[in-house]
C-alpha positions in Angstrom: 112.1 -2.4 21.7 115.6 -3.0 20.2 118.2 -0.3 20.6 118.6 0.2 16.9 114.8 0.8 16.5 114.9 3.3 19.4 117.8 5.1 17.9 116.1 5.4 14.5 112.9 6.7 16.2 114.9 9.2 18.2 116.5 10.5 15.0 113.1 10.9 13.4 111.9 12.9 16.4 115.0 15.1 16.2 114.5 15.7 12.5 111.0 17.1 13.0 111.8 19.2 16.0 112.1 23.0 15.7 113.1 25.9 17.9 110.7 28.6 19.1 112.1 31.4 21.2 115.1 29.2 22.3 112.9 26.2 23.2 113.0 22.9 21.4 109.5 21.9 20.4 107.5 19.6 18.1 104.5 20.2 15.9 101.6 18.0 16.8 100.8 17.7 13.0 104.4 16.4 12.4 104.2 14.0 15.3 100.9 12.7 14.1 102.5 11.4 10.9 105.6 10.2 12.6 103.6 8.1 15.1 101.4 6.6 12.3 98.2 8.4 12.8 96.6 9.1 9.4 93.7 11.2 10.8 94.1 14.2 13.0 90.9 13.4 15.0 92.4 10.1 16.2 95.7 11.8 17.2 93.8 14.7 18.9 92.2 12.2 21.2 95.7 11.0 22.3 96.6 14.7 23.0 93.5 15.3 25.1 94.1 12.5 27.6 97.3 13.8 29.2 95.8 17.3 29.2 92.8 16.0 31.2 95.1 14.2 33.6 97.1 17.5 34.2 93.8 19.4 34.8 92.7 16.7 37.2 96.0 17.1 39.1 95.4 20.8 39.4 97.9 21.9 36.8 97.2 24.6 34.3 97.4 23.9 30.6 98.9 26.7 28.6 97.5 27.3 25.1 
């Protein structure tokens, strides 16, 4: 990926970030749109895969 595209994508991620109790975070719903997923159910599948990997590695997944 070219550096100008990476910079533009980084800026978009920063624009949709928010702060919660002093921690920078992102809403999954905002990331869904940013990453081009038009339906939540498709994006939700992407979220579940790393959660399953963490569980399989013995890590807890906070809600």
